[in-house]
N, C-alpha and C positions, 0 to 999 in steps of 0.2 A: 561393504561384504558384511560388517556387523547388523547393519539394518537389515539385510538379506536374512541372517540368521534369526533376527527376533521377529518378522512377519514369517518366516517357516516356523517358529513355535506357536505364534500366535494363529496360523492357518490350523493349527490343530485343534483349537477351543471352539468347538461348535456350538458351545454356548452362546457366545457371543451375542448381540443384538443383530440381527441381519442385516441391517444399513452399516453397521461399523464392519462386520465380517466382509460381506462383498467387497468396500473400499481396499482394506488388508489383502483379499484375495486377489482383486483387480492389481495393485500397487506389488504384490508378489512376483506375479507371473510376468508385469509388463514393465516392469522398472520405472514404473512412471504415476505421478500423483493423479487422483482422483477427485474430482470435484462435482459432486452432483449440479452443482449451480452452473457449472461452466464446462460443458459437454460438448466434444468434436468430432474426436473418432468413433467409429462403428462401435468398437468393443465397450467405449467408456458410455456408450448411450444402452448396449445391450446389458451393462453391468445396473444402470438405472432401472432399464426395465426390470429385472429380475427382483428388484426389490419395491418398485410405486406402482407396478402395473398387475393389478389383480383380479380382475374379471372371474367371478367361479368358471364359465365355462372354459377356461384356460386348463383347468384340471381334466377335462374330459378330451381336449384336443391333444393334449400329449399323450393320455394313454394308449396306447396301438388297440386297444381292442375296443373301447368305448368311442374313440373319436371316429369310428365306422357308421355310428347311426348318426353323426354329423353329415358326414361323407355322402351319404344316402340321400339325405333329406337335402343337400346342396346340390348333388351331381347326379345321383342314381346308383344302383347297387352293383350296376354294369362295370364300374370301375373298381370294385374291389376285389382282394384277394379273396381265394376260398378260406374260412375258417373250417379248420378238421376239430379243434377244441378247444377247451378252456380249463385249466385247471388250478386250483387254489394250494394244493399241496403234489409234491412229487409223486407220492404215493399213489394217486389217482390214476396216473397216465398209463394206461396199456401198452406199453411201446410193441408189443407182438402185433397189438392192433393196427399199429399204424401203417402208412404207406411205404415202399422203399424210398423213397426222396419227399422230405419235409423239414419246414423250417419251426424252431422253437425261437420264442422271444419271449423275454418278461417285457410286460407292458409297461413297466414304473419307471424304466431306467435307460441309459444311453450303452450301448454297446452289449446289451444283452441278446446275443443272437448265437442259436447252436444250428448251424446249416449242417443236414444231412442227406449227402447226395447218394448213399448205400448203406441203408441199415444193417447189413451183415455185417461192415466194417465199424460199425459204432462200438466205442468202449462205453458200455452200459455202465458201469459202474462209477467212472470217473466223470460220463456224461450227469448222470445223478448229483453225483455231488457238486458238478458246477450248478446245475439249477438250485439245487437246495442252499447254495450262497449265495444267489441271485435273489431267493425268494427273502432272504434275512437283509438284504439292502434296503435305503432308503435314498432316492437319488438325490432330495434335497440336500440330506446332511453328507451322501456318500462325494458330492463335486463342490459348486461354489454357491450352494444357496439359491435355486434355481425354484421361484415360487412356486409355479405351476405342477411342479411334481411335488408338491409338500405333503398333499393328501392323498396322492394316488395310492391305492391299495394293490399289494404285490400280486400278480395274477400271471399265470404262465398261459401265452397263445401259441398254438400250435396251426399252421397255417401251408399251402399248397405250395412246393417246390416250385421257383419259378424259373424257368428255362427258356431260352430263343435258339429257334434252329440254327445250327452252324456256329452258335457262339460257346466256347467254355464257360464264361462269365458275361453277365449283361450289365448294362450299364446304370449308373444311377443319375438321374436328372433332377436337381434340385434346385428349384425358384425361388429366387431372393423377393421377396414381395414387400414392398412398401405403401402403406395405405391403398392396401386391394390391388397394388400395381404391380407386375412382375417386373424387373429392371433387367434383371442378369439370370444365367442359370451356370450352376457349377456341375461339370459333368465328371465323375469318377468313373474311370476306367481300369480294368483287370485287378479289381481290389482284392486284395491276399495274396499277390502275387507282385507286380512291380507297380501299384497303387498310384498310376497316373491320376493328373487332374489340369483341368482346362477351364475356361468361363468364355461364355458366348452372349452375346446381347439377343433382343428380340427378334431383331432380323436374321439370326443365325450370322451375326460377323463375329470372328473369333477377336478378346478382347486381351491386353497384353500385361495382364496381371496375374497371380497365382495366390495362394497363401502359404506361408512359410513351414517348412519341411515337408512340404509336398513335394513330388515331383513332375514339374511342368510337362503336359504333353505336346510335344513338337509339331505332330503331324494335324491334320485336317480332320476333325471328326463328321461323320456323316451325317447331315440332317434326318431326323427321325420323321417316316413319311406322315406321322401324324402329330406334328409339332404345334400346329396350329392349335388342335384338340387339347394339347396338354397347355399351351398356355389360358386357354378358357375356361381348364379345369382348376388352375391355379387363381385365378382371378375369383373364381365365385366361392374359392377355400377361404382367400384371403379376405374375402369381402370385410370391412369394416376395423382389418385389423391394423394397429400404425406399422405392426413390422411380422412377418412368419415367412419360415421357409417350408416352400411345399416340395415334398419328394415322391417322384414319380418315376415310373418304369414306362419303357414303349418295347413291349413283346410281339414280336411279329406286328408291326403296327398296330396292337392295341393298348391303350391308356390302362395303366395298374396302378391306382394307389399305394405309396408306401408310409410316410408320417408325417406330421406336422410339429415345426421345429422351433420355438422362441429365442432360444439361446446356442447358436451356434458356435461349437467348441469350446462352451462355455464361458465365452468372452476371454480364451487365453490364446488362441492362433490370428495374428495378424496377417494382413494382405501385405504383400510384397508388387512392385517397390511401395516404400513406407507412404508415399503422397494419396496411395488409395484409399487408406484407411478414414482419409478427413474426407475424398471425393465421395465415399459409401457412407460414410456418416451422413454427410450432406442429405443423402437420399431419407434419413430416417427422421421424420419431425416427430420428436416426442409431441404427444399429447399433453394439455395441462390437468394438473391435479385440481378439482373443483375446491371453491374457496372456502377453507374450514375443515376440511379432511385433509388425512395424511397419504392416503394413496387413491387410486383409481380403482372401483368398483365395477365398474360396467362399459361395455363396448359403445 
């Protein structure tokens, strides 16, 4: 209990060296020691990844706007959601000119999403306050010092509202890719209401694990008609990366890109049952730091 309190205080000290801070951060949330030289569980390796894997391209890949150029070069423009506008200041957004339905994202962080499905019901004053709050935040310092976000400039991205006929909420398909190969997909259903979650392998066989705090979806999920295409997209986008989660949507049989994530849940949420933390950790083969170097700076 005393140690938890001490770590809670240290966790607020963002000025600490990243290598030390990430270790404290992991130990605070997991209750387990983190030894960078003896890593087994998935979240232990994600913590290492935060600190030691620093190819500059990661800054682009976590940026929800600039990643689009990468996706277009790897797969094609056809899987990108429509960009309505980008803004470096809230005051530049002409809300009256926006369509009735749209989404505003902060490109520089996690959970920066304002979903508007009827702008006549939007509380504009409250929304502007929220957007300005996002623009003052830096994901690197806001969370567990995830290196890829450190130099991402705050920007607001307005995109087309995605919807599928006959569904109130679309499913998220999150492909966990290791050395360019998707091993399984996380499916999030009824987000914002029931918040169900489950996992399937690449042969569309349901897997018997979930993540803590999530509600496991007991029923079978219908396989998307474009699942094979989604796998191919994930493979192309994950090429040469030791680990990345590629998030996609299936809208009436069409594959739409969501985002790329290198540090799922900021290495804070574990898999259950517990043995899957080691099983999934074994998929993650960490690259070797070049001799004489402190970090990996190229793919």
